[in-house]
N, C-alpha and C positions, 0 to 999 in steps of 0.2 A: 137921402130920396135916389144918385145913382146906385151903391149900393142894392137898395132894394128893389130898384129897375133892374138891376142884374142880376139878381136872384131872378125874378119873376120868367125873365129871359131864359133864363139856365133851367131853369124847370121846365119851360115849355118848348126846349131845345134846341134855341137859338145862342150856342155854347157860343161863334166867333161876334156874334153883337154885344152880347154875357162881360165878355173879354172888352172889347173895347167901355162897357161902361164899368166893371171892374178897377179899369186903366184912367179911367176922367176922374171915379170915387180916390180913387189911393192922390192924384192931383191934388186936389181940391183938401182930401185930407195934408200935406206938403205945408196948403201955408195958413193950414191950422194950427199946427204944426210952432210954424214960426221960426222962431231962432237955432230951434235943436237939429235944423237943419240946413242952418242958415250957411253951413261947406260942409253939405252933406248934397245939395239941389241934384233933381232927378237922382237918385241911390234908392228910394221908396221901391221905384219897380226897375231897376236896370240891378241895383246890387245890396234887397233885402237882407242877406246875412250879413254883412256888410257893416251894413247902417245896426242893426238889431245888438250886435259885436261891441263896434263902437260905441253906442249910445248905452246901452244894455239896460236901464229901464227910463219911463216915462209918467211923469207925474198926471195928479185928477186922472188915475185911469186912461188917460190914454194912449197909453200900452195894450190895455185889453182891446182899444179900438181898435188900433192898428194890427196889432193878433188879426180882429174881427175877420177886416178888411183883405189879409194876405191870404188868411184861410180860406174864405170867400175866391176868391182867385185860384189859389192851388184843384176848389175844388172844381171848377170848370176848365180848367186846365187839365186834370185827371179823365176827362167825362170826353175830353180833344186828344186823349192819350200822350200830355207833357207830362210823362210821371217823374222823367228826372228834372222838370221844372217845377215840377208840386210841391219835390221831396223840397226843394230849396224853398221856396215859400215859406210851408212846415214848419223850420229846422230855426227861421228867421223869428215866426210866430209862435212856438217855442220860448224862444229865448225871451223876449217878450210876454208873456204869459204861460209859463208853464203849470197853473193847473186848470189851464181852459178846456172843458172834458172834449169838447166840440173839435182841437184841433189837433187832441189825442187819437179821436175816433179816426177824424183822415189818413192821419197820420199812417196810423195802424196799417190804413187799408189803399194807401199809396204801396206802400210796403210791401204787402202783400200784392197788390198788382206789380210792382216792380220782380216781382222772384217769377210770378206767371209771366210776366212777359218776358223774365230772361233763361227759364224753361221752353217758352216757345224761339225764340230763337236759338237753342240747344237741340231740342226735335228737327225742326227748320235744315240746321247745320248736319243734324246727323242723316235725314232725311238725304241732301243735295251729295254727301261722300256713299252715299249709298245709293246712288247711281249712277256714279261714277264706278268706270272696269280698271285696273290697273292695267298701263304697260311699259315692259322693260323690250332695251336693246338687249340683243344676243351679237358683240361682234368680235371680229379676234382676224386674225394670219390664217394664211391655210393651214391645216392639219394644228389651228391650236385645240381642237376637243369641241368646237358646235356640235358637231352631228352627233358624238358619243351623247353632250348635256341633253340636246333632243329627245333620242330618241332613249333616254331614260323617264325622261320627262310622257312623252310618248307611249309608255309599253309595261312603267310600272304602278304600282293601286298604289298609292299616294293620296285620295281622300279628294287630289283640286280637280277644278274642272278649266284647264287653262287650253287655248289657242294658239298655233302655232302660225307663222304670217311665212313662208319663204316662195323663194319665187320657183324654183322649179322644186315638184317632188325627188328629179333623181337621188340626190343627194345627200336625200334619207332615204338610207333601204326599211321597208314599213315590210313587217311578215306580213302576210296576204289571213293569216290564221288572229289577228290580233283586232282587225280590223271590223267595226259591227256594221257600217252601214257607209257608200259611199254614195257623190251626191253629185251633179253638173250643176255650176250656174251658171254658163256662159263661160265666161274670160275665167272664170273660177274654178275650185275643184273644191271640194272637201271630202274628205275624209276624218269618219266615229271616230274610237278605239274603244277596244271592250275597256278601257279603264273609265271616260267619258272624253278626255281628251280631244280637239278638232286639229287634226291636220290644213290646214288651206292653205293652195296657191292662189297666189294672186301675179298672174300674167299684163295686168294691164293697169288700174289705179290703185293704189294702196288704201288713200278714201273710203273712192267707191266699193271697194272690199271689204273694207271695215263694216262700210255701213249694210252691207249683204249680209253679215255675217249676223251682225246685234241685231237686225231685223228679222234673219231666221231666228236668232235666238228666244225674242221677244214674245213672236207666233210658237213659239215650243213653251212659253212660262219656262224657262231656263234662264240661269246666271252662268255666265263665267268669275270666274277666280280674279282671272288676270289674261294678258295678250303677249306672247312674247314671241316678237318682229325679228327673224335669222336677217343677219345682211351676209353678203358675199365678203369672204374673204380676199 
């Protein structure tokens, strides 16, 4: 009766109630099995795979009945997004009733949903990673070649769009012929180079300067390949 009530609740979309009902049905079935669960009390609910592995089979068609209960529980859990737990229930059901078509169908559907879910996680991770801009710290003692490296980055056509953050422009000699645009943003000054790179001086707070720069890029619909922060020698 509880299993039928669980099916009805699931059909009507009352999945949390359905879980409680199918759990009650499994607890009742535990009493039906008697000696078979004497030393395995509670395992029908908590450790179905272990129970199925230890028991192997049940007499009088009870294996098929228990597999049906586990399959029903898996079906409900799948509707709640509990795919990993549903897979455990279906694995146990398959052990006891390997030829049950409903179990096989639910197992195939669960595997398909798990693949979709995993792909969704991968895509979400990719989107999150794509939204981040790599930041590099360029440091070294006076005369170590920091300025030479930054000049190469700002002047050569390497196909990357970097933003170089420094305290003062004076340390980097920028040829006016290489400048595409110059912009004053309060305490910050931005120079856009012909190769697409940006040189930004930050005289105030670094975080605020970065936020202004990224906001500017977003408004223009452009994206940076990285930010290079030069520290003083």
